[in-house]
C-alpha positions as CSV (number, residue, x, y, z in Angstrom):
1,X,1.8,-15.2,27.2
2,X,1.5,-13.6,23.8
3,X,3.9,-14.9,21.1
4,X,7.1,-13.0,20.6
5,X,6.9,-10.6,17.6
6,X,9.4,-10.6,14.8
7,X,12.1,-8.0,15.2
8,X,11.4,-4.8,13.2
9,X,14.5,-3.1,11.8
10,X,14.5,0.7,11.4
11,X,17.0,3.0,9.8
12,X,18.0,6.6,10.4
13,X,20.9,9.0,9.7
14,X,23.9,7.8,11.5
15,X,24.3,10.9,13.7
16,X,20.6,10.8,14.6
17,X,20.0,7.1,15.2
18,X,19.8,7.7,18.9
19,X,17.1,10.3,18.4
20,X,15.2,7.9,16.2
21,X,15.5,5.3,18.9
22,X,14.1,7.8,21.4
23,X,11.1,8.5,19.1
24,X,10.3,4.8,19.1
25,X,10.7,4.4,22.8
26,X,8.3,7.3,23.3
27,X,5.7,5.7,21.1
28,X,6.2,2.1,22.4
29,X,7.5,2.4,26.0
30,X,7.3,-1.4,26.6
31,X,9.3,-2.3,23.6
32,X,13.0,-3.2,23.5
33,X,14.9,-0.8,21.2
34,X,18.5,-1.5,20.4
35,X,21.2,-0.4,18.0
36,X,22.5,-3.1,15.7
37,X,24.5,-0.9,13.2
38,X,25.7,2.7,12.8
39,X,22.4,3.7,11.1
40,X,20.3,0.7,11.9
41,X,18.3,-0.4,15.0
42,X,15.7,-3.0,16.0
43,X,12.5,-2.8,18.0
44,X,10.7,-5.8,19.4
45,X,7.7,-6.3,21.7
46,X,5.2,-9.1,22.0
47,X,2.3,-8.4,19.7
48,X,3.9,-5.4,18.0
49,X,3.8,-5.5,14.2
50,X,5.4,-3.5,11.6
51,X,2.0,-2.1,10.7
52,X,1.6,-0.8,14.2
53,X,4.9,1.1,13.9
54,X,4.0,2.4,10.4
55,X,0.7,3.6,11.7
56,X,2.4,5.3,14.7
57,X,4.8,7.0,12.3
58,X,1.9,8.5,10.4
59,X,-0.1,9.5,13.5
60,X,2.8,10.9,15.6
61,X,4.9,12.2,12.7
62,X,8.2,10.5,13.4
63,X,10.9,12.8,12.2
64,X,14.1,10.7,12.2
65,X,12.9,7.1,11.5
66,X,13.2,6.7,7.8
67,X,12.6,3.1,6.9
68,X,11.1,-0.1,8.4
69,X,11.7,-3.8,7.7
70,X,10.2,-6.9,9.3
71,X,13.0,-9.4,10.0
72,X,11.9,-13.0,9.2
73,X,15.2,-14.7,9.5
74,X,18.9,-14.2,10.1
75,X,22.0,-15.6,8.4
76,X,25.0,-15.6,10.9
77,X,28.3,-14.3,9.6
78,X,29.8,-17.7,9.7
79,X,27.2,-19.0,7.2
80,X,27.5,-16.0,4.9
81,X,30.7,-17.3,3.3
82,X,29.9,-16.4,-0.3
83,X,27.1,-15.2,-2.5
84,X,25.8,-18.7,-3.3
85,X,25.6,-19.6,0.4
86,X,23.8,-16.3,1.2
87,X,21.2,-16.9,-1.6
88,X,20.6,-20.5,-0.5
89,X,20.1,-19.5,3.1
90,X,17.8,-16.5,2.2
91,X,15.7,-18.6,-0.1
92,X,15.3,-21.3,2.5
93,X,13.6,-18.6,4.7
94,X,11.6,-16.9,2.0
95,X,10.3,-20.1,0.3
96,X,8.1,-20.8,3.3
97,X,6.4,-17.4,3.1
98,X,3.4,-16.4,1.0
99,X,5.4,-14.4,-1.5
100,X,3.6,-13.0,-4.5
101,X,5.0,-13.3,-8.0
102,X,5.7,-9.6,-8.3
103,X,8.2,-8.4,-5.7
104,X,10.6,-5.6,-4.9
105,X,14.1,-6.7,-4.0
106,X,16.2,-4.5,-1.7
107,X,19.8,-5.2,-0.5
108,X,21.9,-2.8,1.5
109,X,24.4,-2.6,4.3
110,X,24.6,-0.9,7.7
111,X,28.2,0.3,8.1
112,X,31.0,-1.6,6.4
113,X,30.6,-5.3,7.2
114,X,33.7,-6.1,5.0
115,X,31.8,-8.8,3.2
116,X,30.0,-9.2,-0.2
117,X,29.2,-5.9,-1.9
118,X,25.4,-5.2,-1.7
119,X,25.1,-4.4,-5.4
120,X,26.9,-7.7,-6.4
121,X,24.7,-9.6,-4.1
122,X,21.5,-8.0,-5.4
123,X,22.3,-8.8,-9.0
124,X,23.0,-12.4,-8.3
125,X,20.0,-12.7,-6.0
126,X,17.7,-11.1,-8.6
127,X,18.9,-13.6,-11.3
128,X,18.2,-16.4,-8.9
129,X,14.7,-15.1,-8.0
130,X,13.9,-14.7,-11.7
131,X,14.8,-18.4,-12.1
132,X,12.1,-19.1,-9.5
133,X,9.5,-17.4,-11.7
134,X,9.4,-14.2,-9.7
135,X,9.0,-10.8,-11.4
136,X,11.6,-8.7,-9.6
137,X,11.8,-4.9,-9.5
138,X,13.8,-2.3,-7.6
139,X,10.7,-0.6,-6.3
140,X,6.9,-0.1,-6.7
141,X,5.7,-3.6,-5.8
142,X,3.5,-4.4,-2.8
143,X,5.8,-7.1,-1.3
144,X,9.5,-6.4,-0.5
145,X,12.2,-9.0,0.0
146,X,15.2,-7.5,1.8
147,X,18.7,-8.4,2.9
148,X,20.6,-6.1,5.3
149,X,24.3,-6.8,5.8
150,X,25.4,-6.1,9.3
151,X,28.6,-6.7,11.3
152,X,27.2,-10.0,12.8
153,X,25.4,-11.3,9.8
154,X,22.6,-10.7,7.3
155,X,19.0,-9.9,8.4
156,X,16.4,-11.3,6.0
157,X,13.2,-9.3,5.6
158,X,9.8,-9.6,4.1
159,X,7.0,-7.0,4.4
160,X,4.7,-4.8,2.4
161,X,5.7,-1.5,0.8
162,X,2.9,0.2,2.7
163,X,4.6,-0.5,6.0
164,X,8.1,0.3,4.9
165,X,7.8,4.1,5.1
166,X,10.1,4.4,2.2
167,X,10.4,2.6,-1.1
168,X,14.2,2.9,-1.1
169,X,16.5,0.4,0.6
170,X,17.1,1.6,4.1
171,X,15.3,4.8,3.2
172,X,18.3,6.0,1.3
173,X,16.8,8.0,-1.6
174,X,19.3,8.0,-4.5
175,X,18.6,10.6,-7.2
176,X,20.5,11.0,-10.4
177,X,22.3,14.3,-10.8
178,X,20.8,16.2,-13.8
179,X,23.2,17.8,-16.3
180,X,21.9,21.3,-15.4
181,X,22.1,20.9,-11.6
182,X,23.3,24.1,-9.9
183,X,23.9,22.7,-6.4
184,X,23.5,19.5,-4.4
185,X,20.9,21.3,-2.2
186,X,18.5,20.7,-5.1
187,X,18.3,17.0,-4.1
188,X,16.4,18.1,-0.9
189,X,13.5,19.6,-2.9
190,X,13.6,16.8,-5.5
191,X,13.4,14.2,-2.7
192,X,10.6,16.1,-0.9
193,X,8.5,16.5,-4.0
194,X,9.1,12.9,-5.1
195,X,8.5,11.1,-1.8
196,X,5.7,13.2,-0.2
197,X,2.4,14.4,-1.5
198,X,3.2,18.1,-1.4
199,X,0.6,20.2,-3.2
200,X,2.5,22.9,-5.1
201,X,0.7,25.7,-6.9
202,X,0.6,25.2,-10.6
203,X,1.7,28.8,-11.2
204,X,2.2,32.0,-9.2
205,X,5.0,33.7,-7.3
206,X,7.7,32.0,-5.2
207,X,10.1,33.6,-2.8
208,X,13.5,32.0,-2.3
209,X,15.3,33.4,0.7
210,X,19.0,33.1,0.7
211,X,18.8,31.8,-2.8
212,X,22.5,31.8,-4.0
213,X,23.7,30.0,-6.0
214,X,20.1,29.3,-7.1
215,X,19.5,25.5,-6.9
216,X,16.1,25.8,-5.2
217,X,15.2,28.7,-7.6
218,X,15.9,26.4,-10.5
219,X,13.7,23.6,-9.1
220,X,10.8,26.1,-8.4
221,X,11.1,27.4,-12.0
222,X,10.8,23.8,-13.2
223,X,7.4,23.7,-11.5
224,X,6.2,26.7,-13.3
225,X,6.6,29.4,-10.6
226,X,8.0,32.9,-11.1
227,X,10.7,33.3,-8.5
228,X,12.1,36.2,-6.5
229,X,15.6,35.0,-5.5
230,X,16.8,37.1,-2.6
231,X,20.5,37.0,-1.9
232,X,23.3,39.6,-2.0
233,X,25.6,37.0,-3.7
234,X,25.5,36.1,-7.4
235,X,23.2,33.5,-8.9
236,X,24.3,30.8,-11.3
237,X,24.8,32.2,-14.8
238,X,22.2,29.8,-16.2
239,X,19.5,31.8,-14.3
240,X,20.6,35.2,-15.6
241,X,18.7,34.9,-18.9
242,X,15.5,33.5,-17.3
243,X,12.8,36.2,-17.3
244,X,11.0,34.3,-14.6
245,X,13.8,34.8,-12.1
246,X,14.0,38.2,-10.3
247,X,17.3,38.4,-8.4
248,X,17.1,40.8,-5.5
249,X,20.5,41.6,-4.1
250,X,19.5,41.9,-0.5
251,X,19.5,39.9,2.7
252,X,16.2,38.4,3.8
253,X,15.3,40.7,6.7
254,X,15.4,44.0,4.8
255,X,13.6,42.5,1.8
256,X,10.7,41.2,4.0
257,X,10.5,44.5,5.8
258,X,10.2,46.6,2.7
259,X,8.5,44.4,0.0
260,X,4.7,44.4,-0.5
261,X,4.3,41.6,-3.1
262,X,2.2,38.6,-2.3
263,X,3.6,35.1,-2.8
264,X,2.2,31.6,-3.2
265,X,5.2,29.8,-1.7
266,X,8.2,30.9,0.4
267,X,11.3,28.7,0.8
268,X,14.3,29.0,3.0
269,X,17.4,26.8,3.0
270,X,19.8,29.2,4.8
271,X,22.4,28.2,7.2
272,X,20.9,30.0,10.3
273,X,20.0,29.3,13.9
274,X,16.7,27.5,13.9
275,X,14.9,30.1,15.9
276,X,16.1,32.9,13.7
277,X,15.1,30.9,10.6
278,X,11.7,30.3,12.0
279,X,11.3,34.0,12.9
280,X,12.1,34.9,9.2
281,X,9.2,32.7,8.1
282,X,6.9,34.4,10.6
283,X,8.0,37.7,9.1
284,X,7.2,36.3,5.6
285,X,3.7,35.3,6.6
286,X,2.3,38.8,5.8
287,X,3.5,38.3,2.2
288,X,2.1,34.8,1.8
289,X,-1.4,34.2,0.6
290,X,-3.8,32.3,2.9
291,X,-3.2,28.6,2.2
292,X,0.3,29.4,0.7
293,X,3.1,27.0,1.3
294,X,6.4,27.4,3.2
295,X,9.4,25.0,3.0
296,X,12.4,25.5,5.2
297,X,15.3,23.5,6.5
298,X,16.2,23.8,10.2
299,X,20.0,23.4,10.7
300,X,20.6,21.2,13.8
301,X,23.2,19.8,16.1
302,X,23.1,16.1,17.0
303,X,22.9,17.4,20.7
304,X,19.3,18.0,21.7
305,X,17.9,18.3,18.1
306,X,14.3,17.7,19.2
307,X,14.3,20.7,21.6
308,X,15.4,23.0,18.7
309,X,12.7,21.5,16.4
310,X,10.0,21.9,19.0
311,X,10.9,25.5,19.7
312,X,10.7,26.3,16.0
313,X,7.4,24.4,15.6
314,X,5.9,26.3,18.5
315,X,7.0,29.6,16.9
316,X,5.7,28.7,13.5
317,X,2.3,27.6,14.9
318,X,1.5,31.3,15.3
319,X,0.8,31.6,11.6
320,X,1.2,28.2,10.1
321,X,-0.3,24.7,10.1
322,X,2.6,22.3,9.8
323,X,2.0,19.4,7.3
324,X,5.4,17.6,7.5
325,X,8.6,17.5,9.6
326,X,11.1,15.0,8.3
327,X,14.8,14.4,8.2
328,X,15.2,13.4,4.5
329,X,18.0,11.3,3.2
330,X,19.5,14.5,1.6
331,X,19.2,16.4,4.8
332,X,22.4,16.2,6.7
333,X,22.4,18.1,10.1
334,X,18.9,19.4,9.4
335,X,15.2,18.6,9.0
336,X,12.7,19.8,6.4
337,X,9.5,21.5,7.4
338,X,6.5,22.0,5.2
339,X,3.6,24.2,6.5
340,X,0.7,26.3,5.2
341,X,-0.4,29.8,6.0
342,X,-3.5,30.1,8.1
343,X,-6.1,32.9,7.9
344,X,-5.8,33.8,11.6
345,X,-2.9,34.4,14.0
346,X,-2.6,32.2,17.0
347,X,-1.1,33.4,20.2
348,X,1.5,30.9,21.5
């Protein structure tokens, strides 16, 4: 009999944890997949490693699984009486492992375990690890030491950053709000550009469908693109004096039917049925240069989200090669799709 593998913990948005569990069951049908927190699950199978799951995530393009952690120990709730007890118990586990001197430390919780605050625990644990001659950072190191607070106790983790899928605790990307932010929707693009290798054009024309109040337009301008912002509603006053922003007071459909400009990128963050939103991007294909980029968010319901996504992907495949489909941390009931315009039309 093969040795039992260590549990692998995975995180997802709370409303879509069940969908993430289904993704893992589809990829690993012999594995035991279970929920252990409102946004946290575990997968275990003899011989299955965190690297196997990370490879599958890349090969099969998991949409809802955000973060992975290899559990190497567990501190029961009864033993997690205070910060000092938690640190002593965690170190007794980690000290037997081949930890390098430069490490990332991540501490977070799933739900509200009504225990030590994760930020307080992290500060105290970092100070302790520094005393053990470890160089501790929040991210960017190859080895990650993790503590995850759950209702039944604290999971203790150790794995490489390359197998974690995200460099953020639990995959929760936290971005600072800039002073000139127009809307919170900007975080979606900022997270996308920061966390994934999206190749944006260095200059050229961008089309922002349903642009108001202009958050995505502002981000595209930051990347050096001249933007046509299409929306009958007003844009934020900060964009009114920008000569690189062309506000077209129209809805998307009439604009796409009448305009003859060619664009390098088209974006769409409108609240719209996924099939209608995808159809708009097909209509936009004639205005997008070959190799041009589209970015859109599909608005979903937690009921049967995969069916809606698959219908949209099938539709988009007529003109586009899809590069990325992910539920980002800053996506709520939606996923982000990135695709590129092909030279030829495919019948679907």
